[in-house]
Z-matrix of the N, CA and C atoms (Angstrom, degrees):
N
C 1 1.449
C 2 1.518 1 107.31
N 3 1.274 2 117.53 1 127.56
C 4 1.457 3 121.79 2 -178.71
C 5 1.525 4 110.00 3 -105.16
N 6 1.313 5 114.51 4 173.53
C 7 1.457 6 119.47 5 178.53
C 8 1.522 7 112.14 6 -57.45
N 9 1.323 8 116.66 7 -36.31
C 10 1.463 9 119.19 8 -177.90
C 11 1.524 10 112.20 9 -68.20
N 12 1.337 11 117.83 10 -17.80
C 13 1.457 12 121.33 11 178.09
C 14 1.527 13 111.63 12 -76.83
N 15 1.317 14 116.91 13 -15.11
C 16 1.458 15 121.94 14 -176.26
C 17 1.516 16 109.81 15 -102.23
N 18 1.320 17 116.05 16 171.63
C 19 1.459 18 120.38 17 174.23
C 20 1.531 19 106.19 18 -68.23
N 21 1.299 20 117.36 19 99.88
C 22 1.457 21 122.01 20 -168.47
C 23 1.528 22 113.81 21 -64.40
N 24 1.314 23 118.57 22 -26.33
C 25 1.458 24 120.29 23 -176.81
C 26 1.529 25 112.58 24 -63.48
N 27 1.301 26 118.67 25 -28.30
C 28 1.460 27 121.79 26 -177.62
C 29 1.518 28 113.31 27 -111.07
N 30 1.315 29 118.09 28 6.91
C 31 1.458 30 120.40 29 -171.66
C 32 1.525 31 112.62 30 -60.42
N 33 1.323 32 118.25 31 -48.79
C 34 1.458 33 121.18 32 -174.07
C 35 1.515 34 113.52 33 -58.70
N 36 1.324 35 116.98 34 -52.86
C 37 1.465 36 120.40 35 -179.34
C 38 1.517 37 111.52 36 -63.65
N 39 1.310 38 116.13 37 -43.13
C 40 1.450 39 119.98 38 -177.99
C 41 1.523 40 110.78 39 -67.41
N 42 1.340 41 116.75 40 -41.50
C 43 1.461 42 121.89 41 -178.72
C 44 1.518 43 110.13 42 -55.89
N 45 1.329 44 116.67 43 -45.54
C 46 1.457 45 119.88 44 -177.66
C 47 1.526 46 111.51 45 -67.47
N 48 1.338 47 118.51 46 -41.30
C 49 1.460 48 119.79 47 -179.25
C 50 1.523 49 111.90 48 -71.89
N 51 1.327 50 117.05 49 -28.80
C 52 1.465 51 120.68 50 -177.52
C 53 1.523 52 111.24 51 -83.39
N 54 1.350 53 116.94 52 -44.62
C 55 1.454 54 121.55 53 -173.64
C 56 1.519 55 113.43 54 -106.60
N 57 1.332 56 118.40 55 -4.43
C 58 1.450 57 120.42 56 -175.18
C 59 1.518 58 110.09 57 77.46
N 60 1.300 59 116.31 58 -150.51
C 61 1.466 60 120.44 59 -178.05
C 62 1.523 61 113.34 60 -87.31
N 63 1.321 62 117.48 61 4.97
C 64 1.459 63 121.41 62 -179.97
C 65 1.521 64 109.51 63 -61.22
N 66 1.325 65 116.41 64 132.46
C 67 1.462 66 120.33 65 179.28
C 68 1.525 67 108.50 66 -88.29
N 69 1.295 68 116.24 67 102.11
C 70 1.459 69 122.37 68 -178.83
C 71 1.524 70 107.32 69 -122.62
N 72 1.299 71 117.05 70 125.90
C 73 1.453 72 121.46 71 179.34
C 74 1.521 73 112.05 72 -92.66
N 75 1.309 74 116.45 73 -21.94
C 76 1.455 75 120.64 74 -173.03
C 77 1.531 76 107.67 75 -139.42
N 78 1.344 77 118.56 76 131.94
C 79 1.456 78 120.67 77 -177.48
C 80 1.521 79 112.38 78 -62.39
N 81 1.322 80 118.15 79 -34.03
C 82 1.457 81 119.05 80 178.54
C 83 1.525 82 110.29 81 -62.63
N 84 1.346 83 116.93 82 -33.04
C 85 1.461 84 121.60 83 175.73
C 86 1.530 85 110.22 84 -62.22
N 87 1.327 86 116.94 85 -40.79
C 88 1.464 87 120.85 86 178.05
C 89 1.515 88 111.06 87 -58.58
N 90 1.322 89 116.63 88 -45.24
C 91 1.454 90 119.66 89 -176.22
C 92 1.524 91 111.51 90 -69.15
N 93 1.314 92 117.81 91 -31.82
C 94 1.463 93 120.69 92 176.67
C 95 1.524 94 109.45 93 -70.14
N 96 1.340 95 117.10 94 -46.63
C 97 1.458 96 120.41 95 -175.87
C 98 1.520 97 113.31 96 -73.36
N 99 1.302 98 118.83 97 -29.76
C 100 1.461 99 120.06 98 -177.21
C 101 1.515 100 112.45 99 -96.22
N 102 1.331 101 117.13 100 -3.21
C 103 1.464 102 122.62 101 178.75
C 104 1.522 103 112.53 102 61.60
N 105 1.324 104 117.20 103 29.76
C 106 1.462 105 121.35 104 175.73
C 107 1.521 106 107.35 105 -73.28
N 108 1.324 107 116.45 106 128.19
C 109 1.455 108 120.12 107 178.18
C 110 1.513 109 108.83 108 -95.92
N 111 1.302 110 115.30 109 126.02
C 112 1.452 111 121.03 110 179.32
C 113 1.508 112 109.16 111 -109.14
N 114 1.324 113 115.70 112 150.14
C 115 1.461 114 118.21 113 170.34
C 116 1.512 115 105.87 114 -85.85
N 117 1.316 116 116.89 115 96.95
C 118 1.458 117 121.67 116 -176.25
C 119 1.513 118 109.66 117 -66.34
N 120 1.307 119 115.46 118 135.86
C 121 1.452 120 120.90 119 -179.16
C 122 1.512 121 109.89 120 -107.24
N 123 1.319 122 115.37 121 131.11
C 124 1.446 123 120.30 122 175.33
C 125 1.517 124 108.43 123 -83.61
N 126 1.323 125 116.16 124 172.57
C 127 1.461 126 119.92 125 177.90
C 128 1.525 127 110.79 126 -60.18
N 129 1.344 128 117.70 127 -37.81
C 130 1.469 129 118.59 128 179.81
C 131 1.526 130 110.89 129 -67.50
N 132 1.349 131 117.17 130 -35.16
C 133 1.464 132 119.60 131 175.85
C 134 1.525 133 110.07 132 -62.53
N 135 1.333 134 115.73 133 -43.21
C 136 1.456 135 119.19 134 -178.24
C 137 1.524 136 110.93 135 -64.01
N 138 1.340 137 116.93 136 -35.12
C 139 1.465 138 120.10 137 -179.97
C 140 1.521 139 110.89 138 -66.84
N 141 1.345 140 117.30 139 -32.97
C 142 1.459 141 121.32 140 -179.60
C 143 1.522 142 112.50 141 -87.40
N 144 1.293 143 117.25 142 -9.95
C 145 1.447 144 121.09 143 -174.04
C 146 1.519 145 111.21 144 -64.72
N 147 1.314 146 115.76 145 133.39
C 148 1.457 147 120.93 146 -179.11
C 149 1.523 148 111.84 147 -69.34
N 150 1.307 149 116.68 148 -26.39
C 151 1.471 150 119.95 149 175.74
C 152 1.515 151 107.10 150 -95.30
N 153 1.315 152 114.93 151 68.96
C 154 1.455 153 123.17 152 -165.66
C 155 1.521 154 116.06 153 -66.16
N 156 1.311 155 119.50 154 -21.87
C 157 1.455 156 119.72 155 -176.18
C 158 1.523 157 113.60 156 -92.74
N 159 1.324 158 117.60 157 -3.77
C 160 1.458 159 119.33 158 176.69
C 161 1.525 160 109.15 159 -73.46
N 162 1.314 161 115.37 160 141.79
C 163 1.464 162 120.89 161 -179.90
C 164 1.529 163 109.99 162 -87.78
N 165 1.312 164 115.99 163 169.48
C 166 1.466 165 120.91 164 175.63
C 167 1.529 166 110.08 165 -59.31
N 168 1.323 167 117.05 166 -38.06
C 169 1.466 168 120.64 167 178.11
C 170 1.531 169 111.10 168 -65.61
N 171 1.325 170 117.25 169 -38.97
C 172 1.462 171 120.60 170 176.59
C 173 1.524 172 110.07 171 -59.02
N 174 1.335 173 115.43 172 -43.75
C 175 1.472 174 119.83 173 -178.94
C 176 1.513 175 112.03 174 -65.34
N 177 1.328 176 117.83 175 -34.57
C 178 1.468 177 120.32 176 177.00
C 179 1.530 178 109.15 177 -61.15
N 180 1.316 179 117.00 178 -44.88
C 181 1.465 180 121.09 179 -179.74
C 182 1.524 181 111.53 180 -66.59
N 183 1.323 182 117.32 181 -42.95
C 184 1.465 183 120.92 182 178.93
C 185 1.522 184 110.48 183 -64.32
N 186 1.325 185 116.54 184 -46.76
C 187 1.469 186 120.09 185 -178.39
C 188 1.518 187 112.33 186 -63.70
N 189 1.333 188 117.09 187 -30.59
C 190 1.461 189 120.13 188 178.50
C 191 1.525 190 111.45 189 -66.98
N 192 1.310 191 117.15 190 -28.33
C 193 1.467 192 121.74 191 179.52
C 194 1.533 193 112.81 192 -94.55
N 195 1.324 194 117.31 193 -16.10
C 196 1.464 195 121.38 194 -175.23
C 197 1.527 196 111.42 195 -78.39
N 198 1.327 197 114.72 196 155.15
C 199 1.459 198 122.02 197 175.08
C 200 1.522 199 107.67 198 -116.52
N 201 1.318 200 117.50 199 130.30
C 202 1.464 201 122.22 200 178.01
C 203 1.529 202 108.11 201 -80.86
N 204 1.322 203 115.70 202 123.78
C 205 1.459 204 122.31 203 178.16
C 206 1.520 205 109.36 204 -119.61
N 207 1.316 206 116.49 205 148.12
C 208 1.454 207 122.02 206 178.98
C 209 1.524 208 109.16 207 -118.43
N 210 1.329 209 115.56 208 131.58
C 211 1.456 210 122.66 209 176.60
C 212 1.521 211 108.30 210 -122.25
N 213 1.324 212 115.78 211 153.99
C 214 1.462 213 121.24 212 179.79
C 215 1.519 214 109.34 213 -114.62
N 216 1.314 215 115.39 214 162.15
C 217 1.462 216 123.16 215 -177.23
C 218 1.530 217 111.55 216 -41.80
N 219 1.329 218 115.40 217 123.05
C 220 1.459 219 121.70 218 177.06
C 221 1.521 220 115.25 219 90.33
N 222 1.312 221 118.16 220 -12.95
C 223 1.465 222 119.95 221 179.81
C 224 1.520 223 110.89 222 -74.99
N 225 1.333 224 115.42 223 147.54
C 226 1.458 225 121.11 224 178.13
C 227 1.528 226 110.73 225 -83.88
N 228 1.307 227 114.83 226 124.42
C 229 1.457 228 120.97 227 172.01
C 230 1.526 229 107.83 228 -82.60
N 231 1.322 230 115.18 229 -43.27
C 232 1.465 231 122.97 230 174.50
C 233 1.524 232 107.19 231 -128.42
N 234 1.319 233 116.52 232 132.95
C 235 1.465 234 121.74 233 178.93
C 236 1.526 235 108.90 234 -94.62
N 237 1.333 236 116.10 235 130.11
C 238 1.458 237 120.50 236 177.72
C 239 1.527 238 109.03 237 -59.09
N 240 1.328 239 116.94 238 130.82
C 241 1.456 240 122.15 239 179.43
C 242 1.518 241 114.52 240 91.11
N 243 1.337 242 117.20 241 -11.44
C 244 1.467 243 120.32 242 179.80
C 245 1.526 244 109.98 243 -76.75
N 246 1.314 245 115.19 244 149.29
C 247 1.457 246 119.85 245 176.63
C 248 1.516 247 108.01 246 -67.61
N 249 1.321 248 116.30 247 128.49
C 250 1.461 249 120.99 248 -176.63
C 251 1.504 250 112.31 249 -96.77
N 252 1.323 251 116.04 250 114.42
C 253 1.465 252 119.80 251 176.97
C 254 1.520 253 111.28 252 -128.66
N 255 1.343 254 115.87 253 18.36
C 256 1.462 255 120.95 254 -177.12
C 257 1.523 256 109.92 255 -141.25
N 258 1.320 257 115.00 256 141.15
C 259 1.463 258 121.08 257 171.24
C 260 1.519 259 106.78 258 -106.09
N 261 1.322 260 115.75 259 138.09
C 262 1.453 261 122.03 260 -178.76
C 263 1.523 262 109.87 261 -115.93
N 264 1.328 263 115.83 262 139.59
C 265 1.462 264 122.24 263 173.27
C 266 1.524 265 106.29 264 -115.42
N 267 1.330 266 116.37 265 120.92
C 268 1.464 267 120.51 266 178.87
C 269 1.531 268 107.57 267 -69.35
N 270 1.323 269 117.22 268 125.85
C 271 1.466 270 121.51 269 179.88
C 272 1.520 271 112.01 270 -105.51
N 273 1.323 272 118.45 271 -39.11
C 274 1.460 273 121.70 272 174.47
C 275 1.516 274 108.47 273 -140.78
N 276 1.321 275 115.89 274 148.83
C 277 1.456 276 120.69 275 178.07
C 278 1.510 277 113.10 276 84.38
N 279 1.318 278 114.40 277 -172.17
C 280 1.460 279 121.48 278 179.95
C 281 1.513 280 109.86 279 -130.67
N 282 1.325 281 114.36 280 157.08
C 283 1.462 282 121.61 281 177.42
C 284 1.517 283 107.62 282 -139.30
N 285 1.326 284 116.00 283 163.03
C 286 1.464 285 119.68 284 175.91
C 287 1.517 286 109.29 285 -124.32
N 288 1.322 287 114.42 286 147.52
C 289 1.457 288 121.79 287 175.39
C 290 1.526 289 105.30 288 -95.81
N 291 1.342 290 116.64 289 120.31
C 292 1.455 291 121.36 290 -173.64
C 293 1.521 292 110.94 291 -125.32
N 294 1.312 293 114.18 292 132.58
C 295 1.462 294 122.26 293 179.94
C 296 1.519 295 108.24 294 -109.66
N 297 1.313 296 116.06 295 119.35
C 298 1.456 297 121.02 296 -178.95
C 299 1.514 298 109.69 297 -100.71
N 300 1.334 299 115.29 298 123.70
C 301 1.459 300 121.93 299 175.44
C 302 1.511 301 109.65 300 -102.84
N 303 1.319 302 116.34 301 -164.01
C 304 1.460 303 119.88 302 -178.69
C 305 1.520 304 112.46 303 -70.38
N 306 1.333 305 117.55 304 -33.15
C 307 1.456 306 120.42 305 -175.87
C 308 1.514 307 115.27 306 -112.76
N 309 1.320 308 118.02 307 -17.59
C 310 1.458 309 118.85 308 -173.52
C 311 1.524 310 111.84 309 -155.08
N 312 1.329 311 113.43 310 170.91
C 313 1.462 312 121.77 311 174.78
C 314 1.516 313 107.75 312 -118.70
N 315 1.325 314 116.19 313 132.62
C 316 1.457 315 121.83 314 -179.83
C 317 1.520 316 109.69 315 -116.24
N 318 1.339 317 116.07 316 131.87
C 319 1.459 318 119.95 317 174.21
C 320 1.526 319 107.20 318 -81.35
N 321 1.308 320 115.25 319 116.74
C 322 1.460 321 121.94 320 -175.66
C 323 1.527 322 111.29 321 -88.65
N 324 1.328 323 116.88 322 -36.11
C 325 1.464 324 120.96 323 -177.71
C 326 1.515 325 109.88 324 -159.63
N 327 1.327 326 115.22 325 160.42
C 328 1.463 327 122.23 326 172.84
C 329 1.516 328 107.32 327 -113.29
N 330 1.315 329 115.90 328 139.04
C 331 1.461 330 121.72 329 -179.45
C 332 1.519 331 109.06 330 -114.79
N 333 1.329 332 115.64 331 135.84
C 334 1.454 333 122.02 332 179.56
C 335 1.518 334 109.69 333 -119.28
N 336 1.322 335 115.45 334 -176.30
C 337 1.461 336 122.51 335 -179.93
C 338 1.529 337 110.79 336 -50.85
N 339 1.330 338 115.14 337 134.80
C 340 1.465 339 125.76 338 177.04
C 341 1.526 340 114.03 339 79.12
N 342 1.327 341 118.19 340 -3.31
C 343 1.462 342 118.97 341 177.31
C 344 1.526 343 109.15 342 -84.49
N 345 1.324 344 114.89 343 156.12
C 346 1.462 345 119.97 344 -176.70
C 347 1.519 346 110.71 345 -111.46
N 348 1.325 347 114.27 346 157.68
C 349 1.463 348 120.68 347 172.25
C 350 1.524 349 107.74 348 -147.57
N 351 1.320 350 115.51 349 162.05
C 352 1.458 351 120.90 350 -174.77
C 353 1.514 352 112.31 351 89.25
N 354 1.326 353 115.81 352 1.38
C 355 1.463 354 120.66 353 -174.26
C 356 1.520 355 113.05 354 -71.13
N 357 1.336 356 117.92 355 -35.41
C 358 1.464 357 118.84 356 -178.42
C 359 1.529 358 110.85 357 -68.81
N 360 1.330 359 117.37 358 -41.72
C 361 1.466 360 120.31 359 176.04
C 362 1.512 361 110.92 360 -63.39
N 363 1.341 362 115.83 361 -37.29
C 364 1.462 363 120.84 362 177.32
C 365 1.523 364 110.54 363 -60.81
N 366 1.329 365 116.44 364 -46.98
C 367 1.462 366 120.77 365 -178.13
C 368 1.520 367 112.36 366 -66.23
N 369 1.317 368 115.76 367 -43.36
C 370 1.466 369 120.37 368 -174.43
C 371 1.522 370 113.66 369 -91.22
N 372 1.343 371 116.90 370 -7.42
C 373 1.470 372 121.37 371 -174.16
C 374 1.521 373 109.21 372 51.27
N 375 1.340 374 115.10 373 53.12
C 376 1.463 375 120.24 374 -174.63
C 377 1.525 376 110.80 375 -137.07
N 378 1.318 377 115.33 376 -168.85
C 379 1.455 378 121.03 377 179.14
C 380 1.528 379 110.60 378 -84.86
N 381 1.321 380 114.88 379 158.21
C 382 1.467 381 120.85 380 179.93
C 383 1.525 382 109.54 381 -72.98
N 384 1.321 383 116.51 382 130.17
C 385 1.464 384 121.05 383 -179.32
C 386 1.525 385 111.95 384 -83.53
N 387 1.335 386 117.23 385 -12.89
C 388 1.463 387 122.04 386 179.18
C 389 1.524 388 108.68 387 -146.60
N 390 1.330 389 114.92 388 163.50
C 391 1.467 390 120.69 389 175.34
C 392 1.523 391 108.90 390 -93.80
N 393 1.318 392 116.17 391 154.19
C 394 1.459 393 121.76 392 171.75
C 395 1.526 394 105.95 393 -119.61
N 396 1.343 395 115.43 394 121.77
C 397 1.459 396 122.42 395 -171.91
C 398 1.534 397 110.05 396 -117.70
N 399 1.332 398 116.47 397 134.59
C 400 1.470 399 121.32 398 176.02
C 401 1.523 400 109.19 399 -65.85
N 402 1.333 401 116.53 400 131.46
C 403 1.468 402 121.73 401 -177.47
C 404 1.524 403 113.19 402 -114.55
N 405 1.315 404 118.72 403 3.40
C 406 1.458 405 123.01 404 174.59
C 407 1.521 406 108.00 405 -119.96
N 408 1.332 407 115.25 406 166.31
C 409 1.468 408 119.85 407 178.48
C 410 1.524 409 111.02 408 -55.41
N 411 1.343 410 115.80 409 -40.15
C 412 1.464 411 121.25 410 177.58
C 413 1.525 412 108.11 411 -134.24
N 414 1.326 413 115.52 412 126.68
C 415 1.460 414 121.92 413 175.22
C 416 1.520 415 106.51 414 -125.64
N 417 1.333 416 115.83 415 120.87
C 418 1.454 417 120.50 416 177.24
C 419 1.520 418 109.22 417 -104.65
N 420 1.328 419 114.59 418 137.44
C 421 1.458 420 120.62 419 178.43
C 422 1.518 421 109.04 420 -132.60
N 423 1.321 422 115.69 421 151.70
C 424 1.449 423 121.01 422 168.38
C 425 1.517 424 106.60 423 -99.53
N 426 1.313 425 115.90 424 125.02
C 427 1.462 426 121.79 425 -179.30
C 428 1.520 427 108.94 426 -108.34
N 429 1.320 428 115.59 427 130.05
C 430 1.465 429 119.82 428 176.03
C 431 1.520 430 108.13 429 -130.23
N 432 1.300 431 115.02 430 129.76
C 433 1.466 432 119.62 431 -176.84
C 434 1.523 433 110.60 432 -70.22
N 435 1.308 434 114.81 433 149.48
C 436 1.464 435 120.89 434 177.44
C 437 1.525 436 110.25 435 -59.58
N 438 1.324 437 116.39 436 -37.77
C 439 1.465 438 120.14 437 179.89
C 440 1.524 439 110.77 438 -62.85
N 441 1.334 440 117.60 439 -44.43
C 442 1.463 441 120.17 440 178.87
C 443 1.521 442 111.36 441 -65.30
N 444 1.331 443 116.70 442 -40.69
C 445 1.464 444 119.67 443 177.86
C 446 1.515 445 110.78 444 -61.47
N 447 1.313 446 117.11 445 -45.85
C 448 1.468 447 120.14 446 -178.41
C 449 1.529 448 111.61 447 -64.23
N 450 1.335 449 117.04 448 -34.88
C 451 1.471 450 120.00 449 175.79
C 452 1.528 451 110.26 450 -63.97
N 453 1.325 452 116.47 451 -42.22
C 454 1.463 453 119.55 452 177.10
C 455 1.522 454 110.58 453 -61.43
N 456 1.341 455 116.76 454 -42.07
C 457 1.466 456 120.51 455 -178.60
C 458 1.515 457 111.11 456 -66.99
N 459 1.341 458 117.30 457 -35.38
C 460 1.464 459 120.21 458 176.83
C 461 1.530 460 110.39 459 -65.73
N 462 1.325 461 115.78 460 -40.12
C 463 1.461 462 120.07 461 -179.10
C 464 1.524 463 111.78 462 -74.86
N 465 1.334 464 117.08 463 -33.20
C 466 1.459 465 122.25 464 -176.28
C 467 1.521 466 109.61 465 -131.02
N 468 1.339 467 117.68 466 82.06
C 469 1.461 468 121.46 467 -177.34
C 470 1.537 469 113.36 468 -55.85
N 471 1.322 470 117.56 469 -33.74
C 472 1.461 471 120.50 470 178.16
C 473 1.522 472 111.40 471 -62.40
N 474 1.314 473 115.87 472 -38.95
C 475 1.459 474 120.63 473 177.17
C 476 1.523 475 110.33 474 -64.61
N 477 1.315 476 116.52 475 -42.75
C 478 1.468 477 120.73 476 178.42
C 479 1.522 478 110.85 477 -60.21
N 480 1.327 479 116.35 478 -43.40
C 481 1.470 480 119.99 479 179.13
C 482 1.523 481 110.98 480 -62.89
N 483 1.329 482 117.27 481 -42.08
C 484 1.473 483 120.50 482 178.76
C 485 1.529 484 111.44 483 -66.44
N 486 1.324 485 116.38 484 -38.39
C 487 1.462 486 120.55 485 179.11
C 488 1.530 487 110.43 486 -63.58
N 489 1.327 488 116.65 487 -51.09
C 490 1.464 489 119.70 488 -177.72
C 491 1.529 490 111.76 489 -66.23
N 492 1.320 491 117.58 490 -33.94
C 493 1.465 492 120.09 491 175.74
C 494 1.531 493 109.56 492 -64.21
N 495 1.324 494 116.66 493 -44.73
C 496 1.468 495 121.33 494 177.84
C 497 1.519 496 110.93 495 -61.39
N 498 1.323 497 115.75 496 -43.27
C 499 1.465 498 120.21 497 -179.41
C 500 1.526 499 110.99 498 -64.86
N 501 1.324 500 117.18 499 -36.63
C 502 1.469 501 120.86 500 176.70
C 503 1.531 502 110.24 501 -61.06
N 504 1.327 503 117.05 502 -40.91
C 505 1.469 504 120.62 503 178.37
C 506 1.524 505 110.35 504 -65.02
N 507 1.329 506 117.21 505 -43.27
C 508 1.473 507 121.57 506 178.27
C 509 1.526 508 110.02 507 -58.36
N 510 1.321 509 116.86 508 -48.42
C 511 1.462 510 120.80 509 -178.06
C 512 1.521 511 111.77 510 -66.85
N 513 1.335 512 117.53 511 -36.37
C 514 1.466 513 120.70 512 177.16
C 515 1.531 514 110.57 513 -64.39
N 516 1.337 515 116.59 514 -41.94
C 517 1.471 516 120.26 515 177.79
C 518 1.517 517 110.98 516 -62.31
N 519 1.334 518 116.31 517 -43.82
C 520 1.467 519 120.18 518 179.19
C 521 1.521 520 110.97 519 -62.26
N 522 1.315 521 117.22 520 -43.39
C 523 1.463 522 121.06 521 179.14
C 524 1.525 523 110.76 522 -62.90
N 525 1.319 524 116.48 523 -41.56
C 526 1.464 525 121.01 524 178.90
C 527 1.534 526 110.43 525 -62.05
N 528 1.341 527 117.04 526 -44.66
C 529 1.466 528 120.68 527 179.07
C 530 1.527 529 111.46 528 -64.64
N 531 1.313 530 117.02 529 -41.08
C 532 1.464 531 120.96 530 178.12
C 533 1.519 532 110.65 531 -64.27
N 534 1.309 533 117.11 532 -42.06
C 535 1.467 534 121.27 533 178.74
C 536 1.521 535 111.00 534 -62.56
N 537 1.342 536 117.54 535 -42.20
C 538 1.463 537 121.05 536 177.55
C 539 1.521 538 110.68 537 -62.76
N 540 1.321 539 116.25 538 -43.41
C 541 1.465 540 121.12 539 179.66
C 542 1.530 541 111.06 540 -61.81
N 543 1.319 542 116.70 541 -45.01
C 544 1.463 543 120.40 542 179.35
C 545 1.523 544 111.75 543 -65.08
N 546 1.339 545 117.30 544 -38.12
C 547 1.465 546 121.15 545 177.82
C 548 1.529 547 110.61 546 -63.95
N 549 1.342 548 116.87 547 -40.77
C 550 1.471 549 120.24 548 177.42
C 551 1.525 550 111.02 549 -63.38
N 552 1.322 551 116.18 550 -44.26
C 553 1.474 552 119.95 551 179.38
C 554 1.521 553 111.19 552 -62.35
N 555 1.317 554 116.52 553 -42.01
C 556 1.463 555 120.79 554 179.59
C 557 1.529 556 110.20 555 -63.87
N 558 1.324 557 117.66 556 -41.53
C 559 1.462 558 121.38 557 178.19
C 560 1.531 559 111.18 558 -64.41
N 561 1.321 560 117.31 559 -38.63
C 562 1.474 561 120.88 560 178.98
C 563 1.535 562 111.44 561 -66.44
N 564 1.322 563 117.00 562 -36.41
C 565 1.469 564 120.80 563 179.49
C 566 1.528 565 112.24 564 -66.69
N 567 1.329 566 117.36 565 -30.23
C 568 1.458 567 121.18 566 -179.37
C 569 1.515 568 111.26 567 -70.67
N 570 1.324 569 117.89 568 -26.76
C 571 1.467 570 121.51 569 -176.41
C 572 1.471 571 112.77 570 -90.23
C-alpha cells in the first residue's frame, strides 16, 4: 500500500503520529520491519465481511491498531451494562448475543467469523445493552478501541465514511431480521 492509496491530504501528519519518526515509504514495509502480524483477508473473506465497504487498505490500518484477544467457551467478550469503548471483530469461532432480564436470558443473535459486536455502544457512547458470550472452545477476536478508530477516521475521512456506511448496512440487516422474527412470533400467537 503506498501513500497514494491513502487519503493523501492527511498522510504526513497521520504517518508521524502512527509510525513515529520512522521513515517508511510503503505500509507493507512497516509491517515487515515491525513484525506486526495481520490477519490477512482473502477476496472471499472480504466478500463475506460484514463491514463490506471497507477496503483492503482500511483493514491494514484497522488491524495495525487492533489487539487479538482469545476467549474460551462461556467467557464474556462484552458484559451487559458495561461501558462500551471497543469494537470487536470475530476472527475464529462463534459467539452469541444474550440479553438477560429479571427472570431469564434470551439469545438475541449468533455471531460468526468476520461479524462485529460492540458497535451500538460505539455509536451511542453508552453501555452495552446485551452480553456477547463465547460459544466455542476458543473464540478469537480483534479488539479496536473507539478512540483509535476515531483517530483513524479523523486522519482518513474516506475510511470513516466507508466504515459508517458498512455499519449502517449491518444495523439495517439486524433490524430486518428482528422485524421478521417479531412478525413470525406475532403470527404464531394468533393461532
